[in-house]
All heavy atoms as an XYZ file, in Angstrom:
899
protein
N       0.850     -1.163      0.000
C       0.000      0.000      0.000
C       0.898      1.228      0.000
O       1.862      1.311      0.749
C      -0.893     -0.015      1.220
C      -1.687      1.218      1.380
S      -2.914      0.976      2.647
C      -4.008      2.251      2.205
N       0.562      2.185     -0.813
C       1.357      3.414     -0.890
C       0.489      4.613     -0.510
O      -0.717      4.603     -0.673
C       1.905      3.609     -2.300
O       0.849      3.717     -3.213
N       1.155      5.635      0.021
C       0.476      6.845      0.470
C       1.152      8.034     -0.195
O       2.373      8.162     -0.158
C       0.550      6.979      2.009
C      -0.086      8.271      2.469
C      -0.093      5.791      2.674
N       0.353      8.909     -0.792
C       0.856     10.137     -1.399
C       0.354     11.317     -0.571
O      -0.840     11.415     -0.289
C       0.377     10.271     -2.854
O       0.839      9.135     -3.586
C       0.926     11.520     -3.501
N       1.278     12.195     -0.176
C       0.882     13.349      0.639
C       1.545     14.610      0.096
O       2.577     14.550     -0.571
C       1.286     13.134      2.098
O       2.688     13.007      2.199
N       0.921     15.750      0.399
C       1.457     17.051      0.003
C       1.741     17.854      1.263
O       0.947     17.849      2.201
C       0.464     17.816     -0.863
C       0.351     17.326     -2.276
C      -0.492     18.257     -3.119
O      -1.280     19.033     -2.605
N      -0.321     18.177     -4.418
N       2.867     18.567      1.245
C       3.218     19.413      2.386
C       4.079     20.576      1.906
O       4.601     20.563      0.794
C       3.957     18.597      3.449
O       5.166     18.108      2.903
N       4.213     21.572      2.771
C       5.084     22.717      2.480
C       6.484     22.338      2.933
O       6.688     21.979      4.094
C       4.594     23.978      3.215
C       3.180     24.322      2.772
C       5.538     25.138      2.955
C       2.536     25.428      3.581
N       7.465     22.382      2.016
C       8.827     21.995      2.411
C       9.428     22.992      3.403
O       9.042     24.165      3.460
C       9.595     21.977      1.091
C       8.777     22.738      0.124
C       7.367     22.709      0.603
N      10.400     22.530      4.175
C      11.028     23.360      5.206
C      11.742     24.563      4.607
O      11.708     25.665      5.172
C      11.993     22.515      6.025
N      12.381     24.396      3.456
C      13.092     25.516      2.852
C      12.131     26.631      2.444
O      12.490     27.805      2.464
C      13.941     25.054      1.664
C      13.152     24.495      0.506
C      12.849     23.195      0.278
C      12.575     25.240     -0.559
N      12.103     23.060     -0.869
C      11.930     24.324     -1.404
C      12.532     26.589     -0.883
C      11.247     24.704     -2.559
C      11.852     26.961     -2.047
C      11.227     26.030     -2.860
N      10.884     26.268      2.072
C       9.908     27.291      1.700
C       9.469     28.099      2.926
O       9.241     29.308      2.833
C       8.705     26.651      1.019
N       9.356     27.460      4.079
C       8.994     28.169      5.310
C      10.100     29.138      5.699
O       9.836     30.307      6.061
C       8.699     27.162      6.443
C       8.470     27.889      7.760
C       7.503     26.296      6.093
N      11.364     28.689      5.589
C      12.498     29.555      5.921
C      12.543     30.753      4.983
O      12.709     31.909      5.406
C      13.818     28.754      5.878
C      15.030     29.681      6.007
C      13.822     27.692      6.956
N      12.381     30.509      3.683
C      12.391     31.612      2.706
C      11.213     32.562      2.934
O      11.344     33.778      2.740
C      12.367     31.061      1.287
S      13.909     30.276      0.796
N      10.060     32.035      3.316
C       8.902     32.893      3.579
C       9.182     33.842      4.731
O       8.830     35.028      4.670
C       7.679     32.031      3.876
N       9.819     33.341      5.774
C      10.131     34.200      6.927
C      11.173     35.257      6.562
O      11.000     36.447      6.862
C      10.619     33.335      8.116
C       9.476     32.453      8.619
C      11.171     34.206      9.243
C       9.898     31.400      9.603
N      12.218     34.835      5.874
C      13.291     35.777      5.524
C      12.787     36.856      4.567
O      12.995     38.049      4.780
C      14.493     35.025      4.915
C      15.163     34.177      5.992
C      15.506     35.996      4.306
C      16.226     33.246      5.469
N      12.096     36.442      3.495
C      11.657     37.418      2.495
C      10.464     38.240      2.975
O      10.219     39.329      2.471
C      11.352     36.728      1.158
C      12.590     36.361      0.403
C      13.056     35.061      0.407
C      13.297     37.318     -0.303
C      14.192     34.715     -0.288
C      14.440     36.983     -0.993
C      14.900     35.673     -0.995
N       9.708     37.759      3.952
C       8.606     38.561      4.494
C       9.167     39.766      5.245
O       8.619     40.862      5.180
C       7.735     37.710      5.421
C       6.624     38.483      6.052
C       5.531     38.881      5.304
C       6.683     38.853      7.390
C       4.501     39.607      5.881
C       5.664     39.581      7.979
C       4.564     39.958      7.220
N      10.259     39.573      5.928
C      10.873     40.663      6.671
C      11.494     41.714      5.751
O      11.561     42.895      6.101
C      11.934     40.120      7.632
C      11.417     39.203      8.742
C      12.587     38.661      9.551
C      10.432     39.925      9.637
N      11.977     41.313      4.592
C      12.692     42.239      3.722
C      11.827     42.864      2.625
O      11.944     44.052      2.358
C      13.898     41.552      3.079
C      14.968     41.219      4.067
C      15.265     39.892      4.370
C      15.668     42.213      4.723
C      16.257     39.582      5.285
C      16.656     41.911      5.646
C      16.948     40.587      5.926
N      10.972     42.078      1.975
C      10.254     42.659      0.831
C       8.760     42.328      0.803
O       8.111     42.549     -0.217
C      10.923     42.247     -0.469
S      10.992     40.477     -0.720
N       8.209     41.780      1.836
C       6.779     41.504      1.974
C       6.207     40.571      0.896
O       5.015     40.495      0.723
C       5.986     42.821      1.979
C       6.343     43.802      3.102
C       5.552     45.088      2.930
C       6.053     43.183      4.459
N       7.075     39.913      0.174
C       6.605     38.929     -0.808
C       6.872     37.496     -0.343
O       6.626     36.554     -1.078
C       7.294     39.153     -2.162
C       6.922     40.448     -2.883
C       7.756     40.568     -4.143
C       5.449     40.469     -3.219
N       7.355     37.355      0.834
C       7.738     36.048      1.353
C       6.584     35.087      1.530
O       6.782     33.868      1.514
N       5.363     35.609      1.679
C       4.216     34.711      1.869
C       3.918     33.882      0.623
O       3.253     32.847      0.709
C       2.980     35.524      2.271
C       3.073     36.198      3.647
C       1.819     37.008      3.917
C       3.278     35.165      4.732
N       4.426     34.317     -0.510
C       4.235     33.525     -1.732
C       4.955     32.177     -1.654
O       4.559     31.213     -2.303
C       4.714     34.314     -2.953
C       3.882     35.547     -3.303
C       4.509     36.282     -4.474
C       2.454     35.145     -3.623
N       6.011     32.100     -0.841
C       6.723     30.831     -0.679
C       5.846     29.787      0.016
O       6.086     28.591     -0.125
C       8.015     31.040      0.119
C       9.122     31.622     -0.696
C       9.442     32.964     -0.599
C       9.854     30.828     -1.564
C      10.467     33.495     -1.333
C      10.881     31.346     -2.311
C      11.194     32.694     -2.203
N       4.835     30.230      0.737
C       3.953     29.281      1.418
C       2.985     28.593      0.454
O       2.291     27.648      0.842
C       3.185     29.977      2.536
C       4.062     30.521      3.668
C       3.191     31.244      4.697
C       4.852     29.411      4.313
N       2.939     29.051     -0.783
C       2.101     28.394     -1.791
C       2.781     27.172     -2.401
O       2.148     26.394     -3.109
C       1.736     29.390     -2.900
C       0.866     30.571     -2.462
C       0.673     31.525     -3.634
C      -0.467     30.077     -1.938
N       4.060     26.997     -2.148
C       4.804     25.871     -2.714
C       4.406     24.590     -1.983
O       4.374     24.533     -0.757
C       6.322     26.124     -2.584
C       6.710     27.352     -3.391
C       7.109     24.891     -3.030
C       8.145     27.774     -3.192
N       4.099     23.562     -2.754
C       3.730     22.256     -2.196
C       4.691     21.200     -2.731
O       5.130     21.244     -3.881
C       2.304     21.856     -2.596
C       1.236     22.806     -2.114
C       1.051     22.707     -0.636
C      -0.071     23.651     -0.210
N      -0.170     23.787      1.204
N       5.021     20.269     -1.882
C       5.897     19.161     -2.253
C       5.105     17.865     -2.112
O       4.531     17.594     -1.050
C       7.122     19.151     -1.340
C       8.131     18.083     -1.660
C       9.321     18.166     -0.727
O       9.128     18.121      0.501
O      10.434     18.291     -1.246
N       5.058     17.070     -3.174
C       4.323     15.809     -3.152
C       5.304     14.672     -2.895
O       6.314     14.543     -3.586
C       3.609     15.578     -4.497
O       2.741     16.683     -4.745
C       2.800     14.306     -4.474
N       4.995     13.866     -1.914
C       5.846     12.714     -1.595
C       4.989     11.455     -1.585
O       3.836     11.463     -1.153
C       6.520     12.864     -0.219
O       5.503     13.034      0.778
C       7.461     14.049     -0.191
N       5.577     10.386     -2.087
C       4.919      9.082     -2.103
C       5.787      8.107     -1.335
O       6.992      8.022     -1.570
C       4.711      8.582     -3.544
O       3.919      9.534     -4.247
C       4.000      7.243     -3.568
N       5.181      7.379     -0.434
C       5.885      6.384      0.362
C       5.073      5.105      0.364
O       3.852      5.138      0.282
C       6.069      6.854      1.799
C       6.893      8.090      1.943
C       6.948      8.559      3.391
O       6.212      8.074      4.238
N       7.837      9.512      3.663
N       5.751      3.985      0.449
C       5.048      2.713      0.560
C       5.498      1.727     -0.487
O       6.612      1.816     -1.014
N       4.632      0.798     -0.787
C       4.961     -0.253     -1.738
C       3.701     -0.706     -2.470
O       2.581     -0.434     -2.042
C       5.598     -1.437     -1.021
O       4.681     -1.953     -0.078
N       3.919     -1.400     -3.567
C       2.830     -1.977     -4.360
C       2.930     -3.487     -4.215
O       4.012     -4.061     -4.359
C       2.952     -1.561     -5.845
C       1.910     -2.259     -6.689
C       2.829     -0.063     -5.980
N       1.810     -4.137     -3.938
C       1.801     -5.585     -3.793
C       1.463     -6.218     -5.132
O       0.472     -5.859     -5.770
C       0.777     -6.015     -2.750
C       0.731     -7.508     -2.534
C      -0.236     -7.907     -1.443
O      -0.726     -7.067     -0.692
N      -0.525     -9.182     -1.353
N       2.296     -7.169     -5.551
C       2.085     -7.880     -6.811
C       1.915     -9.352     -6.488
O       2.743     -9.940     -5.788
C       3.283     -7.677     -7.763
C       3.098     -8.476     -9.033
C       3.461     -6.208     -8.080
N       0.850     -9.957     -7.005
C       0.582    -11.379     -6.779
C       0.514    -12.107     -8.106
O      -0.059    -11.601     -9.073
C      -0.740    -11.576     -6.043
O      -0.678    -10.983     -4.773
N       1.096    -13.312     -8.135
C       1.057    -14.172     -9.311
C       0.420    -15.480     -8.884
O       0.855    -16.098     -7.912
C       2.476    -14.415     -9.868
C       2.423    -15.342    -11.064
C       3.136    -13.101    -10.224
N      -0.617    -15.888     -9.596
C      -1.333    -17.122     -9.290
C      -1.132    -18.084    -10.457
O      -1.193    -17.695    -11.614
C      -2.835    -16.868     -9.116
C      -3.146    -15.816     -8.096
N      -3.237    -16.096     -6.757
C      -3.364    -14.489     -8.214
C      -3.512    -14.980     -6.100
N      -3.591    -13.986     -6.971
N      -0.921    -19.327    -10.147
C      -0.798    -20.354    -11.166
C      -1.301    -21.669    -10.619
O      -1.663    -21.771     -9.441
N      -1.312    -22.684    -11.469
C      -1.774    -23.987    -10.983
C      -0.784    -24.554     -9.963
O       0.346    -24.869    -10.293
C      -1.831    -24.848    -12.245
C      -1.003    -24.136    -13.254
C      -0.964    -22.701    -12.872
N      -1.187    -24.573     -8.730
C      -0.367    -25.148     -7.678
C       0.565    -24.184     -6.977
O       1.349    -24.612     -6.135
N       0.529    -22.899     -7.304
C       1.410    -21.967     -6.605
C       0.823    -20.568     -6.592
O      -0.001    -20.216     -7.416
C       2.808    -21.930     -7.232
C       2.857    -21.196     -8.546
C       3.137    -19.837     -8.590
C       2.624    -21.846     -9.736
C       3.184    -19.163     -9.792
C       2.670    -21.177    -10.936
C       2.952    -19.832    -10.975
N       1.257    -19.806     -5.603
C       0.914    -18.386     -5.480
C       2.180    -17.683     -5.012
O       2.833    -18.123     -4.066
C      -0.223    -18.151     -4.464
C      -0.471    -16.668     -4.260
C      -1.490    -18.841     -4.908
N       2.538    -16.592     -5.674
C       3.719    -15.813     -5.277
C       3.290    -14.366     -5.098
O       2.669    -13.785     -5.976
C       4.813    -15.911     -6.331
C       6.035    -15.117     -5.994
N       6.911    -15.496     -5.008
C       6.513    -13.955     -6.487
C       7.875    -14.605     -4.917
N       7.656    -13.657     -5.810
N       3.626    -13.788     -3.956
C       3.285    -12.403     -3.649
C       4.550    -11.671     -3.244
O       5.365    -12.207     -2.497
C       2.252    -12.334     -2.517
O       1.102    -13.078     -2.904
C       1.844    -10.910     -2.232
N       4.701    -10.444     -3.748
C       5.861     -9.640     -3.389
C       5.459     -8.188     -3.223
O       4.433     -7.759     -3.756
C       6.971     -9.773     -4.456
O       8.133     -9.090     -3.999
C       6.534     -9.185     -5.776
N       6.257     -7.464     -2.455
C       6.050     -6.039     -2.239
C       7.161     -5.295     -2.986
O       8.343     -5.587     -2.781
C       6.130     -5.694     -0.748
C       5.077     -6.360      0.096
C       3.764     -5.611      0.052
O       3.709     -4.440     -0.265
N       2.692     -6.302      0.381
N       6.789     -4.334     -3.836
C       7.765     -3.542     -4.579
C       7.712     -2.116     -4.038
O       6.662     -1.471     -4.091
C       7.446     -3.560     -6.088
C       7.470     -4.998     -6.597
C       8.448     -2.700     -6.846
C       7.028     -5.155     -8.022
N       8.822     -1.599     -3.502
C       8.806     -0.234     -2.960
C       8.683      0.801     -4.069
O       9.247      0.645     -5.150
C      10.152     -0.110     -2.239
C      11.010     -1.159     -2.839
C      10.112     -2.250     -3.321
N       7.917      1.879     -3.793
C       7.722      2.950     -4.761
C       7.981      4.292     -4.082
O       7.811      4.441     -2.874
C       6.293      2.930     -5.359
C       6.080      1.706     -6.212
C       5.242      3.006     -4.285
N       8.406      5.264     -4.909
C       8.663      6.610     -4.388
C       7.957      7.684     -5.186
O       8.113      8.868     -4.889
C      10.169      6.911     -4.387
O      10.670      6.749     -5.724
C      10.914      5.984     -3.447
N       7.182      7.300     -6.219
C       6.450      8.297     -6.994
C       5.213      7.639     -7.612
O       5.180      6.424     -7.839
C       7.326      8.888     -8.097
O       7.530      7.945     -9.121
N       4.185      8.445     -7.923
C       2.995      7.893     -8.582
C       3.308      7.321     -9.964
O       2.630      6.407    -10.425
C       2.047      9.094     -8.681
C       2.491     10.021     -7.598
C       3.970      9.826     -7.487
N       4.340      7.836    -10.616
C       4.716      7.303    -11.929
C       5.207      5.863    -11.820
O       4.947      5.042    -12.700
C       5.787      8.184    -12.554
N       5.902      5.535    -10.747
C       6.351      4.161    -10.540
C       5.166      3.217    -10.342
O       5.189      2.087    -10.820
C       7.282      4.068     -9.339
C       8.673      4.566     -9.595
C       9.571      4.382     -8.381
O       9.107      4.444     -7.234
N      10.840      4.148     -8.628
N       4.147      3.675     -9.657
C       2.955      2.853     -9.450
C       2.294      2.552    -10.786
O       1.934      1.409    -11.076
C       1.974      3.554     -8.487
C       2.622      3.715     -7.112
C       0.670      2.780     -8.379
C       1.834      4.582     -6.166
N       2.150      3.569    -11.625
C       1.538      3.372    -12.944
C       2.398      2.444    -13.798
O       1.868      1.584    -14.532
C       1.349      4.713    -13.633
N       3.720      2.583    -13.734
C       4.620      1.739    -14.518
C       4.521      0.281    -14.088
O       4.432     -0.614    -14.933
C       6.055      2.245    -14.367
C       7.039      1.401    -15.153
O       6.835      1.252    -16.381
O       8.003      0.901    -14.559
N       4.501      0.029    -12.800
C       4.400     -1.347    -12.301
C       3.070     -1.956    -12.705
O       3.000     -3.108    -13.151
C       4.598     -1.385    -10.773
C       6.047     -1.044    -10.438
C       4.211     -2.742    -10.194
C       6.303     -0.810     -8.972
N       1.983     -1.198    -12.574
C       0.669     -1.717    -12.976
C       0.614     -2.020    -14.465
O       0.017     -3.018    -14.881
C      -0.426     -0.736    -12.583
C      -0.694     -0.739    -11.094
O      -0.458     -1.728    -10.420
N      -1.178      0.384    -10.583
N       1.241     -1.188    -15.297
C       1.260     -1.435    -16.746
C       2.060     -2.695    -17.070
O       1.658     -3.493    -17.933
C       1.844     -0.233    -17.474
N       3.179     -2.894    -16.388
C       3.990     -4.085    -16.628
C       3.254     -5.355    -16.205
O       3.302     -6.379    -16.902
C       5.314     -3.982    -15.875
C       6.254     -2.951    -16.454
C       7.471     -2.774    -15.561
N       8.270     -1.660    -15.981
C       9.482     -1.773    -16.510
N      10.003     -2.967    -16.681
N      10.153     -0.703    -16.870
N       2.566     -5.300    -15.084
C       1.817     -6.465    -14.613
C       0.669     -6.772    -15.571
O       0.418     -7.933    -15.902
C       1.284     -6.230    -13.185
C       2.449     -6.090    -12.207
C       0.334     -7.329    -12.756
C       3.367     -7.281    -12.159
N      -0.019     -5.744    -16.047
C      -1.112     -5.959    -16.991
C      -0.592     -6.579    -18.285
O      -1.229     -7.461    -18.862
C      -1.832     -4.634    -17.278
C      -3.034     -4.780    -18.168
C      -4.094     -5.693    -17.572
O      -4.269     -5.789    -16.362
N      -4.819     -6.376    -18.424
N       0.575     -6.137    -18.757
C       1.157     -6.702    -19.972
C       1.527     -8.169    -19.766
O       1.271     -9.012    -20.632
C       2.394     -5.893    -20.382
C       3.027     -6.372    -21.643
N       2.425     -6.211    -22.872
C       4.201     -7.016    -21.862
C       3.205     -6.732    -23.803
N       4.285     -7.232    -23.211
N       2.101     -8.502    -18.609
C       2.448     -9.892    -18.315
C       1.196    -10.760    -18.237
O       1.185    -11.893    -18.730
C       3.228     -9.972    -17.012
N       0.133    -10.245    -17.650
C      -1.124    -11.011    -17.582
C      -1.712    -11.220    -18.965
O      -2.263    -12.280    -19.262
C      -2.122    -10.285    -16.674
C      -1.749    -10.394    -15.221
C      -2.728     -9.671    -14.334
N      -2.341     -9.838    -12.933
C      -2.624     -8.993    -11.984
N      -3.325     -7.911    -12.254
N      -2.231     -9.208    -10.757
N      -1.601    -10.212    -19.839
C      -2.098    -10.352    -21.203
C      -1.316    -11.436    -21.954
O      -1.896    -12.250    -22.675
C      -1.982     -9.019    -21.943
C      -2.487     -9.070    -23.364
S      -2.124     -7.580    -24.274
C      -0.349     -7.643    -24.334
N       0.012    -11.468    -21.778
C       0.825    -12.478    -22.448
C       0.496    -13.879    -21.950
O       0.406    -14.824    -22.744
C       2.304    -12.181    -22.231
C       2.861    -10.956    -22.952
C       4.311    -10.733    -22.575
C       2.711    -11.083    -24.448
N       0.308    -14.041    -20.636
C      -0.012    -15.367    -20.117
C      -1.401    -15.808    -20.545
O      -1.625    -16.986    -20.801
C       0.098    -15.414    -18.589
O      -0.752    -14.412    -18.028
C       1.520    -15.191    -18.144
N      -2.342    -14.876    -20.657
C      -3.686    -15.234    -21.127
C      -3.638    -15.675    -22.582
O      -4.321    -16.623    -22.973
C      -4.639    -14.057    -20.955
N      -2.829    -15.017    -23.396
C      -2.705    -15.408    -24.798
C      -2.014    -16.760    -24.920
O      -2.356    -17.569    -25.778
C      -1.933    -14.343    -25.573
N      -1.044    -17.032    -24.065
C      -0.323    -18.305    -24.112
C      -1.224    -19.463    -23.699
O      -1.192    -20.523    -24.310
C       0.904    -18.242    -23.206
C       1.669    -19.542    -23.149
C       2.459    -19.943    -24.213
C       1.581    -20.371    -22.033
C       3.156    -21.138    -24.170
C       2.272    -21.556    -21.979
C       3.062    -21.942    -23.047
O       3.738    -23.116    -22.994
N      -2.027    -19.278    -22.659
C      -2.873    -20.362    -22.177
C      -4.098    -20.572    -23.052
O      -4.752    -21.596    -22.943
C      -3.327    -20.109    -20.723
O      -3.999    -18.853    -20.658
C      -2.143    -20.111    -19.778
N      -4.402    -19.623    -23.951
C      -5.571    -19.807    -24.818
C      -5.284    -20.807    -25.931
O      -6.204    -21.357    -26.520
C      -6.016    -18.468    -25.412
O      -5.031    -17.981    -26.306
N      -4.015    -21.072    -26.248
C      -3.654    -22.071    -27.254
C      -3.528    -23.405    -26.540
O      -2.688    -23.572    -25.663
C      -2.318    -21.687    -27.945
C      -1.923    -22.765    -28.934
C      -2.434    -20.344    -28.606
N      -4.370    -24.361    -26.925
C      -4.365    -25.662    -26.265
C      -3.205    -26.507    -26.776
O      -2.846    -26.430    -27.949
C      -5.686    -26.382    -26.528
C      -6.927    -25.685    -25.954
C      -8.174    -26.421    -26.380
C      -6.846    -25.629    -24.443
N      -2.613    -27.329    -25.913
C      -1.523    -28.201    -26.357
C      -2.017    -29.192    -27.396
O      -3.120    -29.717    -27.302
C      -1.089    -28.929    -25.083
C      -1.648    -28.129    -23.955
C      -2.860    -27.427    -24.490
N      -1.199    -29.438    -28.404
C      -1.557    -30.396    -29.444
C      -2.286    -29.781    -30.611
O      -2.466    -30.432    -31.624
N      -2.744    -28.572    -30.506
C      -3.421    -27.903    -31.608
C      -2.464    -26.905    -32.237
O      -1.718    -26.230    -31.534
C      -4.669    -27.169    -31.130
C      -5.766    -28.093    -30.653
C      -7.021    -27.322    -30.298
O      -7.013    -26.108    -30.259
N      -8.085    -28.038    -30.027
N      -2.483    -26.814    -33.572
C      -1.572    -25.856    -34.209
C      -2.009    -24.434    -33.911
O      -3.183    -24.144    -33.727
C      -1.702    -26.168    -35.695
C      -3.028    -26.821    -35.831
C      -3.282    -27.547    -34.534
N      -1.034    -23.546    -33.855
C      -1.328    -22.147    -33.639
C      -1.853    -21.539    -34.926
O      -1.585    -22.040    -36.016
C      -0.071    -21.419    -33.177
C       0.412    -21.876    -31.836
C       1.649    -21.108    -31.403
O       2.095    -20.206    -32.094
N       2.199    -21.473    -30.270
N      -2.609    -20.456    -34.842
C      -3.114    -19.823    -36.055
C      -1.952    -19.406    -36.959
O      -0.938    -18.900    -36.506
C      -3.850    -18.584    -35.534
C      -4.136    -18.876    -34.106
C      -3.067    -19.802    -33.643
N      -2.128    -19.677    -38.260
C      -1.110    -19.302    -39.231
C      -0.130    -20.414    -39.528
O       0.682    -20.292    -40.425
N      -0.175    -21.528    -38.784
C       0.711    -22.643    -39.062
C      -0.050    -23.684    -39.875
O      -1.226    -23.948    -39.616
C       1.225    -23.269    -37.772
C       2.179    -22.386    -37.006
C       2.726    -23.097    -35.781
O       2.196    -24.114    -35.357
N       3.793    -22.554    -35.209
N       0.609    -24.300    -40.873
C      -0.093    -25.297    -41.700
C      -0.376    -26.564    -40.906
O       0.319    -26.896    -39.949
C       0.900    -25.565    -42.833
C       2.231    -25.216    -42.267
C       1.979    -24.092    -41.301
N      -1.410    -27.271    -41.316
C      -1.761    -28.541    -40.708
C      -0.706    -29.579    -41.092
O      -0.097    -29.491    -42.148
C      -3.144    -29.000    -41.202
C      -4.278    -28.073    -40.830
C      -4.599    -28.133    -39.354
O      -4.354    -29.135    -38.713
N      -5.118    -27.045    -38.823
N      -0.479    -30.580    -40.230
C       0.479    -31.626    -40.591
C       0.032    -32.342    -41.862
O      -1.148    -32.640    -42.045
C       0.454    -32.582    -39.401
C      -0.106    -31.780    -38.270
C      -1.000    -30.757    -38.890
N       0.974    -32.607    -42.760
C       0.664    -33.291    -44.012
C       0.310    -32.357    -45.141
O       0.193    -32.777    -46.277
N       0.092    -31.084    -44.867
C      -0.211    -30.120    -45.919
C       1.068    -29.430    -46.338
O       1.919    -29.135    -45.501
C      -1.220    -29.074    -45.443
C      -2.609    -29.617    -45.202
C      -3.560    -28.494    -44.796
O      -3.138    -27.402    -44.468
N      -4.842    -28.794    -44.816
N       1.213    -29.141    -47.628
C       2.432    -28.454    -48.066
C       2.433    -27.013    -47.586
O       1.392    -26.387    -47.456
C       2.358    -28.527    -49.594
C       0.903    -28.685    -49.898
C       0.321    -29.453    -48.742
N       3.610    -26.519    -47.289
C       3.739    -25.130    -46.897
C       3.674    -24.259    -48.144
O       3.924    -24.723    -49.255
C       5.060    -24.910    -46.166
C       5.113    -25.625    -44.836
C       6.418    -25.335    -44.101
O       7.251    -24.595    -44.578
N       6.568    -25.947    -42.946
N       3.329    -22.983    -47.991
C       3.267    -22.109    -49.164
C       4.627    -22.068    -49.863
O       5.665    -21.948    -49.241
C       2.925    -20.738    -48.576
C       2.320    -21.021    -47.247
C       2.914    -22.295    -46.775
N       4.578    -22.217    -51.177
C       5.795    -22.195    -51.977
C       6.369    -23.579    -52.220
O       7.291    -23.737    -52.999
N       5.825    -24.611    -51.574
C       6.300    -25.969    -51.795
C       5.393    -26.660    -52.794
O       4.190    -26.399    -52.851
C       6.302    -26.776    -50.498
C       7.436    -26.454    -49.574
C       7.427    -27.413    -48.384
O       6.396    -27.989    -48.061
N       8.590    -27.576    -47.760
N       5.970    -27.575    -53.564
C       5.198    -28.338    -54.524
C       4.643    -29.567    -53.822
O       5.344    -30.202    -53.031
C       6.097    -28.741    -55.696
C       5.329    -29.139    -56.929
C       6.286    -29.354    -58.084
O       7.443    -29.691    -57.884
N       5.809    -29.155    -59.294
N       3.377    -29.921    -54.053
C       2.808    -31.093    -53.388
C       3.516    -32.365    -53.859
O       4.079    -32.400    -54.943
C       1.337    -31.072    -53.802
C       1.294    -30.252    -55.038
C       2.422    -29.276    -54.941
N       3.485    -33.402    -53.017
C       4.139    -34.653    -53.420
C       3.417    -35.274    -54.603
O       2.205    -35.171    -54.757
C       4.038    -35.521    -52.161
C       2.913    -34.942    -51.368
C       2.879    -33.481    -51.713
N       4.150    -35.906    -55.430
C       3.585    -36.547    -56.619
C       4.712    -36.930    -57.559
O       5.889    -36.792    -57.229
N       4.342    -37.415    -58.736
C       5.395    -37.795    -59.684
C       6.182    -36.569    -60.124
O       5.639    -35.477    -60.245
C       4.640    -38.424    -60.850
C       3.223    -38.012    -60.692
C       3.022    -37.667    -59.250
N       7.466    -36.727    -60.315
C       8.320    -35.626    -60.731
C       7.995    -35.235    -62.161
O       7.510    -36.046    -62.957
C       9.786    -36.034    -60.604
N       8.258    -33.985    -62.486
C       7.989    -33.511    -63.842
C       8.832    -34.305    -64.826
O      10.001    -34.575    -64.597
C       8.313    -32.028    -63.935
N       8.219    -34.689    -65.925
C       8.936    -35.445    -66.957
C       8.828    -36.944    -66.772
O       9.388    -37.692    -67.557
N       8.094    -37.416    -65.758
C       7.904    -38.858    -65.601
C       6.963    -39.346    -66.684
O       6.027    -38.640    -67.096
C       7.320    -39.178    -64.230
C       8.374    -39.124    -63.139
O       9.563    -39.030    -63.424
N       7.921    -39.183    -61.894
N       7.138    -40.580    -67.085
C       6.284    -41.087    -68.168
C       4.810    -41.168    -67.778
O       3.943    -41.052    -68.631
C       6.843    -42.469    -68.466
C       8.079    -42.626    -67.668
C       8.170    -41.508    -66.730
N       4.484    -41.315    -66.508
C       3.095    -41.445    -66.091
C       2.368    -40.106    -65.965
O       1.166    -40.061    -65.743
N       3.045    -39.015    -66.156
C       2.423    -37.694    -65.955
C       1.977    -37.151    -67.289
O       2.696    -37.173    -68.272
C       3.443    -36.746    -65.324
C       2.853    -35.383    -65.016
C       3.896    -34.473    -64.370
O       5.068    -34.802    -64.312
N       3.422    -33.355    -63.879
N       0.743    -36.681    -67.321
C       0.216    -36.080    -68.533
C       0.654    -34.619    -68.614
O       0.745    -33.948    -67.612
C      -1.315    -36.160    -68.546
C      -1.837    -37.590    -68.525
C      -3.349    -37.625    -68.477
O      -3.979    -36.589    -68.775
O      -3.878    -38.666    -68.141
N       0.851    -34.092    -69.812
C       1.337    -32.730    -69.936
C       0.339    -31.688    -69.467
O       0.715    -30.620    -69.049
C       1.622    -32.553    -71.428
C       1.404    -33.878    -72.068
C       0.845    -34.799    -71.072
N      -0.953    -31.973    -69.500
C      -1.964    -30.977    -69.107
C      -2.347    -31.083    -67.629
O      -3.203    -30.354    -67.165
C      -3.230    -31.141    -69.965
O      -3.724    -32.471    -69.787
C      -2.933    -30.864    -71.426
N      -1.746    -32.000    -66.931
C      -2.081    -32.184    -65.514
C      -1.541    -31.003    -64.696
O      -0.399    -30.645    -64.804
C      -1.470    -33.500    -65.021
C      -1.881    -33.845    -63.607
C      -1.324    -35.187    -63.186
O      -0.547    -35.808    -63.938
N      -1.687    -35.643    -62.014
N      -2.416    -30.415    -63.848
C      -2.010    -29.293    -63.027
C      -1.981    -29.708    -61.567
O      -2.699    -30.620    -61.170
C      -2.980    -28.116    -63.188
O      -4.276    -28.535    -62.791
C      -2.983    -27.604    -64.623
N      -1.190    -29.054    -60.829
C      -1.091    -29.339    -59.404
C      -1.713    -28.221    -58.680
O      -1.631    -27.652    -57.813
C       0.361    -29.560    -58.996
C       0.950    -30.752    -59.636
C       1.738    -30.781    -60.715
C       0.783    -32.124    -59.250
N       2.100    -32.050    -61.033
C       1.513    -32.900    -60.136
C       0.080    -32.760    -58.245
C       1.570    -34.262    -60.043
C       0.148    -34.104    -58.172
C       0.887    -34.872    -59.060
């Protein structure tokens, strides 16, 4: 779990006091906010017969978004991998026994006496 908080940094308070005494614009330093993120993101992996959980420390909201995007991409890849059943050809692969594109089907070689000249493959 991560927590993001906003606060006025110490240097802004010091500058506000110093510049308020000299030029009356020091109160503008109190408008400065510093955002800090502390904590970790929990990542869990579930599979047949196992569960793995880990905590990844984060220091900014961008890291949280990056970790979530990476986990979502990994889940998408595993879902695509498990959707292909073992023993079945993947889409785009020829069936066993079928010629691949650009290959000539099995049969008598050209010029054999048993082949007719008008026979097409």
